[in-house]
C-alpha positions in Angstrom: -14.5 6.3 22.1 -15.9 9.4 20.2 -13.9 12.1 18.5 -16.0 14.6 16.6 -14.3 17.5 15.0 -16.0 20.7 13.6 -19.3 19.1 12.8 -21.7 21.2 10.7 -25.2 20.3 9.7 -27.9 22.4 7.9 -31.4 21.6 6.8 -32.1 23.9 3.9 -31.2 27.4 5.0 -31.3 26.5 8.7 -27.9 25.8 10.2 -28.5 23.4 13.1 -24.9 22.5 14.0 -22.3 25.3 13.6 -19.0 23.6 14.2 -19.3 21.1 17.1 -16.3 19.3 18.4 -16.7 16.6 21.1 -14.5 13.9 22.7 -15.8 11.1 24.9 -13.6 8.6 26.7 -14.3 4.8 27.0 -16.7 4.0 29.9 -17.6 7.7 30.4 -21.2 8.7 31.0 -21.8 12.1 29.4 -25.0 14.1 29.4 -26.0 16.8 26.8 -28.4 19.5 27.8 -29.8 22.6 26.3 -33.1 24.3 25.2 -35.2 22.9 22.4 -33.6 23.8 19.1 -30.1 23.7 20.5 -29.1 20.9 18.1 -28.8 18.1 20.7 -30.9 15.5 18.9 -29.3 16.3 15.5 -25.8 15.8 17.1 -26.9 12.5 18.6 -28.2 11.3 15.3 -24.9 12.2 13.6 -22.9 10.5 16.4 -25.2 7.5 16.0 -24.5 7.5 12.2 -28.3 7.9 11.5 -27.5 11.2 9.8 -24.4 12.5 7.9 -22.8 15.8 8.7 -22.4 18.3 5.9 -18.7 18.7 7.0 -16.4 17.7 9.8 -14.9 14.4 10.8 -16.2 11.6 13.1 -14.3 8.7 14.7 -16.1 6.1 16.9 -14.4 3.2 18.6 -11.3 3.8 16.3 -13.3 3.7 13.1 -13.4 6.7 10.8 -17.1 7.0 10.0 -16.6 9.3 7.0 -14.8 6.5 5.1 -17.6 3.9 5.4 -20.0 3.1 2.5 -23.7 2.6 3.3 -23.5 -1.1 3.8 -20.4 -0.9 6.1 -22.1 1.9 8.0 -25.2 -0.1 8.5 -23.2 -3.1 9.9 -21.2 -0.8 12.1 -24.3 0.8 13.5 -26.0 -2.5 14.2 -22.9 -4.0 15.9 -21.2 -1.1 17.7 -24.0 1.4 18.6 -27.0 0.9 20.8 -30.0 3.3 20.8 -32.5 4.1 23.5 -35.2 6.6 22.6 -38.0 8.4 24.6 -40.5 6.1 22.9 -39.4 2.5 23.3 -40.4 1.3 19.8 -40.9 -2.3 20.8 -42.6 -4.5 18.3 -46.1 -5.3 19.8 -46.5 -8.7 18.3 -43.2 -10.0 19.9 -42.4 -10.9 23.5 -39.9 -9.1 25.6 -37.3 -11.8 24.9 -38.0 -11.7 21.2 -37.8 -7.9 21.0 -34.4 -8.0 22.7 -33.1 -10.7 20.4 -34.0 -8.9 17.1 -30.8 -6.9 16.7 -28.7 -10.0 17.3 -30.6 -12.0 14.7 -30.2 -9.1 12.2 -26.4 -9.3 12.9 -26.7 -13.0 11.9 -25.7 -14.3 15.4 -26.5 -17.8 16.4 -30.1 -18.0 17.7 -29.3 -20.0 20.8 -26.5 -17.6 21.7 -28.7 -14.6 21.1 -31.4 -16.1 23.3 -28.9 -16.7 26.1 -27.6 -13.2 25.9 -31.1 -11.7 25.8 -32.1 -13.7 28.9 -29.0 -12.6 30.8 -29.7 -8.9 29.9 -33.4 -9.2 30.9 -32.2 -10.7 34.2 -29.9 -7.7 34.7 -32.9 -5.4 34.0 -34.8 -7.3 36.7 -37.2 -8.6 34.1 -36.5 -12.3 34.4 -40.1 -13.1 35.2 -41.4 -11.0 32.2 -39.6 -12.5 29.3 -42.7 -14.1 27.7 -44.8 -10.9 28.1 -45.7 -8.8 25.1 -45.2 -5.0 25.4 -48.9 -4.4 26.1 -48.6 -6.4 29.3 -45.6 -4.4 30.5 -45.5 -1.1 32.4 -43.8 1.9 30.9 -40.7 1.4 33.0 -40.6 -2.3 32.1 -40.9 -1.5 28.4 -38.0 1.0 28.6 -35.8 -1.6 30.3 -36.6 -4.1 27.6 -35.6 -1.4 25.1 -32.3 -0.8 27.0 -31.6 -4.6 26.9 -32.3 -4.6 23.2 -29.8 -1.8 22.7 -27.2 -3.8 24.5 -27.7 -7.2 22.9 -24.8 -6.8 20.4 -22.5 -5.5 23.1 -22.1 -2.1 21.6 -19.1 0.1 22.1 -21.4 3.1 22.5 -24.9 3.6 24.0 -26.9 6.7 22.9 -30.0 7.7 24.8 -32.4 10.5 23.7 -34.7 11.6 26.6 -34.7 8.0 27.9 -36.9 8.7 30.9 -39.0 11.5 29.4 -42.3 9.5 29.6 -41.8 7.8 32.9 -43.1 8.5 36.4 -40.7 9.4 39.2 -40.1 5.9 40.5 -39.4 4.4 37.0 -37.4 7.4 36.0 -35.1 7.0 39.0 -34.7 3.3 38.2 -33.7 4.0 34.6 -31.3 6.7 35.7 -29.5 4.4 38.1 -29.4 1.7 35.5 -27.1 3.7 33.2 -24.5 3.8 35.9 -24.9 0.1 36.8 -24.2 -0.6 33.1 -21.0 1.4 33.3 -19.9 -0.4 36.5 -20.8 -3.9 35.3 -20.2 -3.7 31.5 -17.8 -0.7 31.2 -20.5 0.9 28.9 -19.8 4.2 27.3 -23.0 6.2 27.3 -24.1 9.6 25.9 -27.5 10.9 27.1 -29.5 13.8 25.7 -31.9 14.9 28.4 -34.0 17.8 29.8 -33.9 16.1 33.2 -31.4 18.0 35.4 -31.1 15.3 38.0 -30.0 12.8 35.3 -27.7 15.3 33.7 -26.0 16.1 37.1 -25.4 12.4 37.7 -23.2 12.1 34.6 -19.4 12.2 34.7 -19.6 15.3 32.5 -22.5 17.6 31.5 -22.2 19.3 28.1 -24.4 22.3 27.4 -25.6 23.3 23.9 -27.3 26.4 22.6 -27.9 27.6 19.0 -26.0 24.8 17.4 -22.8 25.2 19.5 -21.3 23.6 22.7 -21.0 26.3 25.3 
């Protein structure tokens, strides 16, 4: 699902990634851990095509990312990669259902089809009774589950999560953690998670440790 080879990335004179190579198989759940400044989030942004490496090659779901122009890259990102961040970034003026539908509408999918898919995902997230609620009426855990449903609406090949439970209490954190593994069992979802939470990292099929821009 992911094949990254010799990825380098610098910001000015600061070399953040120093030749990272990584392979992730379909339906695998992989965690990435390491101290602040290790390069975890920069790597995740490159794997998510939000940032371009200075050198190295990247293939995701059989597509050579280096060969795509900006428009093709944007379409690929929208349709094949789902993102979950520490802060959910829900749009406050829209309901839970509308927030989940937005990426599907951007991808020009049929509105009725998008609504059916969004309702199904919200049911999977145990939010069937909260579809008409706006983010301000949802708990932190509920908001993050809406964000996960939104990330899945276009049936992405790859789900990338950056500190997905960092702002949640213990109960909601455990709920979110178990959810990632339900997604793998029910949808075959490939997931890559950057986290400081050792319990979540240990649950993954594989834990990758980074330090000083390198995989240990």
